[in-house]
C-alpha positions as CSV (number, residue, x, y, z in Angstrom):
1,X,162.7,111.8,197.7
2,X,161.4,113.1,201.0
3,X,162.6,116.2,202.8
4,X,164.5,114.3,205.5
5,X,166.9,112.7,203.0
6,X,165.5,109.3,203.1
7,X,165.1,107.3,200.0
8,X,161.8,107.7,198.1
9,X,159.2,105.1,198.7
10,X,157.1,103.4,196.1
11,X,153.5,103.7,196.7
12,X,151.8,100.3,196.3
13,X,148.1,100.1,196.2
14,X,146.1,96.9,196.1
15,X,143.4,96.2,193.6
16,X,140.9,96.3,196.4
17,X,141.9,99.9,197.2
18,X,141.2,101.1,193.6
19,X,137.8,102.2,192.4
20,X,137.2,99.7,189.6
21,X,134.0,98.8,187.9
22,X,132.1,95.8,189.0
23,X,132.0,92.8,186.8
24,X,128.3,93.0,186.4
25,X,128.7,96.3,184.6
26,X,129.9,94.4,181.4
27,X,133.5,95.7,181.6
28,X,136.9,93.9,182.1
29,X,138.9,94.8,185.2
30,X,142.0,97.0,184.7
31,X,145.2,95.9,186.3
32,X,147.2,98.9,187.4
33,X,150.7,98.5,188.7
34,X,151.5,102.0,189.6
35,X,151.0,105.5,188.5
36,X,147.7,107.2,188.0
37,X,144.6,105.2,186.9
38,X,143.6,106.1,183.3
39,X,140.2,107.5,182.8
40,X,137.5,105.1,181.8
41,X,136.1,105.9,178.4
42,X,132.4,106.2,178.2
43,X,130.8,103.8,175.7
44,X,127.5,105.1,174.4
45,X,124.5,103.1,175.3
46,X,122.7,101.0,172.6
47,X,120.0,102.8,170.8
48,X,116.4,101.8,171.7
49,X,115.3,102.4,168.1
50,X,117.3,99.6,166.6
51,X,115.4,97.3,164.2
52,X,113.7,94.4,165.7
53,X,115.8,91.9,163.8
54,X,119.1,93.3,165.2
55,X,118.0,92.6,168.7
56,X,117.7,88.8,168.3
57,X,119.9,88.3,165.1
58,X,122.7,90.8,165.5
59,X,124.9,89.1,162.9
60,X,122.3,88.9,160.1
61,X,121.6,91.6,157.5
62,X,118.3,93.3,157.8
63,X,115.5,91.5,156.1
64,X,113.2,93.9,154.4
65,X,110.3,91.5,154.5
66,X,110.2,92.0,158.3
67,X,110.2,95.8,158.2
68,X,109.0,97.0,154.7
69,X,109.1,95.9,151.0
70,X,112.1,97.0,148.8
71,X,111.5,100.1,146.7
72,X,109.6,99.6,143.5
73,X,111.7,99.6,140.3
74,X,110.5,100.5,136.8
75,X,112.6,101.1,133.6
76,X,110.4,104.2,133.0
77,X,111.8,105.8,136.2
78,X,115.5,105.3,135.4
79,X,117.2,108.7,135.9
80,X,119.9,110.0,133.7
81,X,120.0,110.5,129.9
82,X,118.3,107.3,129.0
83,X,115.8,107.5,131.8
84,X,114.8,111.0,130.6
85,X,113.9,109.7,127.2
86,X,111.8,106.8,128.7
87,X,110.0,109.2,131.0
88,X,109.1,111.5,128.1
89,X,107.9,108.5,126.0
90,X,105.8,107.3,128.9
91,X,104.3,110.7,129.5
92,X,103.5,111.0,125.8
93,X,101.7,107.6,125.7
94,X,99.8,108.3,128.9
95,X,98.7,111.8,127.8
96,X,97.6,110.6,124.3
97,X,93.9,111.2,124.1
98,X,93.4,108.0,122.0
99,X,95.1,105.8,124.5
100,X,94.2,107.6,127.8
101,X,90.5,107.1,127.0
102,X,88.5,104.1,127.9
103,X,89.8,101.0,126.1
104,X,92.7,102.9,124.6
105,X,95.3,100.3,125.3
106,X,93.1,97.6,123.9
107,X,92.8,99.5,120.7
108,X,96.5,100.1,120.5
109,X,97.2,96.3,121.0
110,X,94.6,95.5,118.3
111,X,96.2,98.0,115.9
112,X,99.6,96.4,116.5
113,X,98.2,92.9,115.8
114,X,96.6,94.1,112.6
115,X,99.8,95.7,111.4
116,X,101.7,92.5,112.1
117,X,99.1,90.4,110.3
118,X,99.4,92.7,107.2
119,X,103.2,92.4,107.2
120,X,103.0,88.6,107.4
121,X,100.4,88.5,104.6
122,X,102.5,90.7,102.3
123,X,105.6,88.6,103.0
124,X,103.7,85.4,102.1
125,X,102.2,87.0,99.0
126,X,105.5,88.2,97.7
127,X,107.2,84.8,98.3
128,X,104.4,83.0,96.3
129,X,104.5,85.7,93.6
130,X,108.3,85.4,93.2
131,X,108.1,81.6,93.0
132,X,105.4,81.8,90.2
133,X,107.4,84.5,88.4
134,X,110.6,82.3,88.5
135,X,108.7,79.2,87.3
136,X,107.1,81.2,84.4
137,X,110.4,82.8,83.3
138,X,112.0,79.4,83.2
139,X,110.0,78.6,80.0
140,X,111.4,81.0,77.3
141,X,109.2,82.1,74.4
142,X,110.1,80.9,70.9
143,X,110.3,83.7,68.3
144,X,111.6,81.5,65.5
145,X,109.0,81.1,62.7
146,X,108.0,77.5,62.3
147,X,105.1,75.4,61.1
148,X,105.1,73.3,64.3
149,X,102.2,74.3,66.6
150,X,104.0,72.8,69.7
151,X,106.5,75.7,69.8
152,X,104.0,78.5,69.5
153,X,104.5,81.2,72.1
154,X,101.7,82.0,74.5
155,X,101.0,85.0,76.7
156,X,98.8,88.1,77.0
157,X,97.3,89.6,73.9
158,X,98.6,90.1,71.3
159,X,101.3,87.5,72.0
160,X,100.4,84.2,70.3
161,X,99.9,82.5,66.9
162,X,97.2,83.9,64.7
163,X,95.5,83.2,61.4
164,X,94.7,86.4,59.6
165,X,91.7,85.5,57.4
166,X,91.5,88.0,54.6
167,X,90.2,88.4,51.1
168,X,92.1,89.7,48.0
169,X,90.6,93.1,47.6
170,X,92.4,94.6,44.7
171,X,95.3,94.0,42.2
172,X,97.3,96.7,40.4
173,X,99.8,96.0,37.6
174,X,101.1,99.5,36.7
175,X,104.7,98.8,37.5
176,X,105.2,96.4,34.5
177,X,104.5,96.7,30.8
178,X,103.1,93.2,30.8
179,X,100.3,92.6,33.3
180,X,100.8,88.8,33.0
181,X,104.0,89.2,35.0
182,X,102.3,90.4,38.2
183,X,99.9,88.1,40.0
184,X,98.4,88.0,43.5
185,X,97.4,84.8,45.4
186,X,94.7,83.3,45.4
187,X,94.3,84.8,41.9
188,X,90.6,85.8,42.5
189,X,89.4,89.1,44.0
190,X,86.4,89.5,46.3
191,X,84.5,91.0,43.3
192,X,85.2,87.8,41.4
193,X,84.2,85.4,44.2
194,X,84.0,86.1,47.9
195,X,84.7,82.5,48.8
196,X,87.6,82.0,46.3
197,X,89.2,85.3,47.4
198,X,90.0,84.0,50.9
199,X,93.7,84.3,51.8
200,X,95.0,83.3,55.2
201,X,98.3,84.5,56.7
202,X,99.6,82.4,59.6
203,X,101.9,84.6,61.7
204,X,103.4,84.4,65.2
205,X,103.7,87.4,67.5
206,X,106.4,87.1,70.2
207,X,107.8,89.2,73.0
208,X,111.2,90.7,72.8
209,X,113.5,92.9,74.8
210,X,112.3,96.0,72.9
211,X,108.6,95.1,72.6
212,X,106.9,92.7,70.1
213,X,108.1,91.0,67.0
214,X,106.2,89.1,64.2
215,X,107.3,86.2,62.1
216,X,105.8,84.3,59.2
217,X,105.3,80.5,58.7
218,X,105.1,78.3,55.6
219,X,102.6,79.9,53.2
220,X,101.6,79.8,49.5
221,X,102.6,83.5,49.1
222,X,106.3,82.7,49.4
223,X,106.5,85.5,51.9
224,X,109.1,84.8,54.5
225,X,110.3,87.1,57.4
226,X,111.4,86.6,61.0
227,X,111.4,88.8,64.1
228,X,110.2,92.0,62.5
229,X,109.5,94.7,65.1
230,X,105.8,95.6,65.6
231,X,105.0,99.3,66.1
232,X,101.8,100.6,67.8
233,X,100.2,103.5,65.9
234,X,97.2,105.8,66.7
235,X,97.4,104.6,70.3
236,X,94.1,105.1,72.2
237,X,91.9,105.7,69.1
238,X,89.6,103.5,67.1
239,X,92.3,103.2,64.5
240,X,94.8,101.8,67.0
241,X,96.8,99.1,65.3
242,X,100.1,97.2,65.2
243,X,102.1,98.0,62.1
244,X,105.2,96.6,60.4
245,X,106.9,97.0,57.0
246,X,109.6,94.7,55.6
247,X,111.2,94.3,52.1
248,X,110.6,91.0,50.4
249,X,111.4,89.4,47.1
250,X,108.2,88.5,45.3
251,X,108.4,85.7,42.7
252,X,105.7,85.4,40.0
253,X,105.0,82.8,37.5
254,X,103.4,84.7,34.5
255,X,99.9,83.7,33.7
256,X,100.8,83.5,30.0
257,X,104.0,82.6,28.2
258,X,106.4,85.6,27.7
259,X,109.2,83.6,26.0
260,X,109.6,83.1,22.2
261,X,109.4,79.3,22.5
262,X,106.6,79.2,25.0
263,X,108.9,77.9,27.7
264,X,108.3,78.5,31.4
265,X,109.5,81.8,32.9
266,X,109.9,83.3,36.4
267,X,109.8,87.0,37.2
268,X,111.3,88.4,40.3
269,X,110.3,91.7,42.0
270,X,113.2,92.5,44.3
271,X,112.6,94.8,47.3
272,X,108.8,94.4,47.1
273,X,107.5,96.2,50.2
274,X,105.3,94.0,52.5
275,X,103.2,96.1,54.9
276,X,100.5,95.0,57.4
277,X,98.2,96.7,59.9
278,X,96.7,94.6,62.7
279,X,93.9,96.7,64.3
280,X,93.0,96.3,68.0
281,X,89.5,97.9,68.0
282,X,88.1,98.0,64.5
283,X,85.8,95.0,63.9
284,X,86.3,92.5,61.1
285,X,83.5,91.4,58.8
286,X,85.2,88.6,56.7
287,X,84.7,85.7,56.4
288,X,81.0,85.9,57.2
289,X,81.0,82.4,58.5
290,X,83.3,79.4,59.0
291,X,81.8,77.5,56.0
292,X,83.9,79.4,53.5
293,X,86.6,77.0,52.2
294,X,89.5,77.6,49.8
295,X,92.8,76.1,49.1
296,X,94.3,78.1,51.9
297,X,93.6,76.2,55.1
298,X,93.9,77.4,58.7
299,X,96.1,75.5,61.2
300,X,94.1,74.6,64.3
301,X,96.6,76.0,66.7
302,X,96.4,79.4,65.1
303,X,93.5,81.3,66.5
304,X,91.8,83.9,64.3
305,X,92.9,87.5,64.8
306,X,89.8,89.1,66.5
307,X,89.9,92.5,64.7
308,X,90.4,94.1,61.3
309,X,93.5,93.3,59.2
310,X,95.1,94.9,56.1
311,X,98.1,93.4,54.3
312,X,99.6,94.7,51.1
313,X,102.5,94.0,48.7
314,X,103.7,96.9,46.5
315,X,106.6,98.0,44.3
316,X,107.2,100.9,41.9
317,X,108.4,100.7,38.4
318,X,112.0,100.9,37.2
319,X,114.8,99.1,35.6
320,X,114.6,95.3,36.0
321,X,111.1,95.6,37.4
322,X,110.4,92.8,36.9
323,X,113.6,90.7,36.2
324,X,112.3,87.7,34.3
325,X,114.2,84.5,33.4
326,X,113.6,81.3,31.5
327,X,113.3,78.2,33.7
328,X,114.7,74.9,32.6
329,X,114.3,71.9,35.0
330,X,113.7,74.2,37.8
331,X,116.9,76.3,37.2
332,X,116.9,79.9,36.1
333,X,118.3,80.4,32.6
334,X,118.6,83.2,30.1
335,X,116.9,86.5,30.9
336,X,113.7,87.4,29.2
337,X,113.4,91.0,28.0
338,X,111.0,90.7,25.1
339,X,108.1,93.0,25.6
340,X,109.3,94.3,28.9
341,X,109.8,98.0,29.2
342,X,110.7,99.8,32.4
343,X,107.9,101.9,33.9
344,X,108.0,105.1,35.9
345,X,108.8,104.7,39.6
346,X,105.6,106.3,40.7
347,X,103.6,103.6,38.9
348,X,103.0,100.7,41.3
349,X,102.0,97.1,41.3
350,X,100.2,96.0,44.4
351,X,98.2,93.2,46.1
352,X,95.8,94.4,48.8
353,X,94.2,92.0,51.3
354,X,91.8,92.9,54.2
355,X,89.0,91.4,56.2
356,X,86.6,94.4,56.6
357,X,84.4,96.5,54.4
358,X,85.6,100.1,53.7
């Protein structure tokens, strides 16, 4: 309101009377009805250092190929806990004097290839070896004594079937009061006839869970045993040998009649001790050649034992040593005691066989 009481007047200004920016300045015109004109905000000018691509392609992201390549990335440079370990490993490799030198990396690669080749060779070798082992173990050894050559076991020495070619070296009859009641096959000693004294034992040596065992086959000695353990004695010396001892019942047909009516008799020596030593170094010397022939033949599948051998049967005197009986139609009859007197236990009867000079 004015001082003279008249009504206030609105002040109207035309757009042309306002100081507005020109259209060519890139701004829109402001329409003002009344009141004061708001101040025009100052828009900063565009930077002259903008990337070249932003000038012509303002809506596109920056393309590094136009300006500069992206930063190089390497797992060796990864920061943090894992990156630190890789960095240390890289520095250790680069600082190694064997690798840092000329051709070091080539030597390293060659070494890796050699190690891989060795691992492959070992794997192939073990596979083939296990297959052979499985195929071998599929054929079990036979330790049952038999006269059939087809079932003989085979394997590294001394496993196998052997003919122990020996001669009867000595005979002792001290355990009996009648020497006719103790006899030793083949009933002739070496002193009597070297050729007639030949006695052959065909035995089989087999493997077992606890070592080696030995078994007999059919023989004229009537000596039968099976799966008797073999023991190595004097190991590592010239007298090294496999040894076994087993009780056996020896049956003897007296060389002369011991009955009152001249009937046949049979004498039994129970618990006669059979002992044998199979040497592994001592040389044998008998038989001198293969032309020696006796009633005891060698089976072809039994190869000769290549070293010295000693076999013996022995028993001390005592009651019922021997125990003799009459024989009627192959059956034992009445006991025979006429002329038989028990001898001291320290007096022995024995048959000793060997294949070497001593």
